[in-house]
N, C-alpha and C positions, 0 to 999 in steps of 0.2 A: 508101140512106142519104145524107144531105147533110152533108158535112164542111167546116167553115170552117177555114182555115189562115191563121195570122197570126204575125208575128215582130216583135221589137224594140219592145216597149211602152216600155221604159226609164223606168218610174216616172211616166209622164204620166197623171194622173187625167183630164185633158181628153180625150185620145185613147183611153184605155181605155174611158171612158164611151161615146164614139162607136162604138167597136168592139162593145161589148156591145149597144148599141142596134141596130146592123146585124145582129148575131147573132140577136137576137129577131125583127127584121123579115124576115130570110132564112129563119127557121124551121129553122135548121140543127139537126142531131141532136147533134153533138159539135163541139168546137173543139180544134184542134191548135195549141199555141203552141210556136214554134221557138226559144224562149230569149230572154234579156235582158229579163226581166219587170220588175224593180224598180229596178235601178241604171242610171244613165245612162252610166257609164264615163268614164275620164279623157280620152278622145279626142273626146268629144261635148260640145257645149254642153248646158245644161239644157234639156230639152224643155218645151213649154208646160204650165203647171200641174204642175210636178214635185212629186209628193206620193205617195211610195211607200206610206204608211200608208193613203191613200184607195184606191190600187190594190189593196192587200191586202183591204180591206173590200169592194171590188166583186167580186173574183175568188173569195174563199173561199166565199161562199154558192153559187157555181156549180161547186164542186169536182167534182160528179158528171158535169159536161159536159166537163171538161177533160182533155186528154192533153198532156203537156209533155216537152220535152227541155231540157237544160242549155245555156245560152249562156255565153259567156266572161265575162259580168258577173254571172252567177248563182253564189251560194255556199251553203255549209251554213247560214249565218246566215239567208239568204232562206228556206231550207227549214224553218227553225224557226218561221217566222211564216205560211207558206203551208200550207194543209191538204190539198194534193194534191202528188203526187211531181213534182219538177222536176229531179232530179240525174242522170237517165240521159243518156248521151251521144248516144243515137240511139233511134229507134223504127222497127220494121219493120211496114209495112202492105202489103196486097195489093190490087191492082186486077186482078181476074181472075187470070191466071197471072203478071202483071207485079209484081215487087217494087218497093215505094216505100221507099227508105232515107231516113227523115226525121231530120235532125240540125240543129244550129245553123249549122255551117259553119266554125267556127274549128279543129276537129280534122279532120273529114272534109270534103273539098271537091274541086274539079276538079284541084287540084294534089296532093291526097292522097286518092285515091279509095278507098272501101270496096270489098269484093268485090261486084261487080255482074255480072250476066249481060246479054247483048245485049238491049237494049230496056228494061232496068230504069230506074227513075227515081231520081235523086239530087235530093232536095228539101231545100233549106236557106235560111236567112235570112242574118244576119250582115253582108252587104254593104250592106244598106238599098236595094238596087236590084232592081226586078222583072226576072226573066229567064225566057225560054222558049227553050231551045236544044236541038236534036236533034243528036247526034253519031252517028258510025257505030256506036258501041257502047252508048251510054246516052242518057238524056234528062236535062237539068239544068233544074230549075224553082226559082224563088225568088219568094216573094210580095211582096218589098219590105219596107218598114218601116211600122208603124202610126204611130209618133210622130216619127221623124227620117229622112224619105226623103232620098236623095242622088241626084245627077246629074239634077236636074230631074224626078224621078219624083213620084208622088202618095202621100199618106197612104192606105194601103189594106190589103187582105187578098185572099185567094184562096178560091174554093169548089171543091170536088170533088163533082160530082153526076152520076150516070149516065155515068161514064167521061169527063166533060169537066171540064177545069180552066178556071175563069173568074177573072180578076183584076178587082177592083172598087176604086174609091176609096171613102172612108168615107161618101160621100153615096149610094152604091149604083150609080154610073155604071160600066158595063162598060168596061174599058180594053183587055182582050185576052181571047181564048178559045183553047183548045188541046185537041184530042182526039187522044191517041196512037192510031196505027193498029196 
């Protein structure tokens, strides 16, 4: 299975469209959105082509392809217009015997870890910065942001296929690869 992982669309129709085009070109089986889908939040400038209604119209037809967790900018009002669940604080996936704890990052993060076993993966967005860090006890991965990247990072997403995580920009250029051992 090929899983696309993305975070922090923040209502940008422009970048949502680019993400969905990349999804189609990658021929991914599912997309995991790590929150902050429609609203830009009070700390961020408006992203390019901020149009939450257009983002809704783009994502709802793909509801069968989407897994989502709630970001700090996602609310019950957003859930009323989106036809797929977005309000779970986390999602548990497995890569062989390794647990992947997928969350947005505002509740569970490196300063407030969920219960992880040695070698498990903490996967979250929220910071808008791509990260791949192995610690003694766990692995922390962050796909960065689709629409509002920070710290000179790229607009992008991550893929998980055959046990390898690949970070790409929205043009499909590989930025980083990681395969847990």
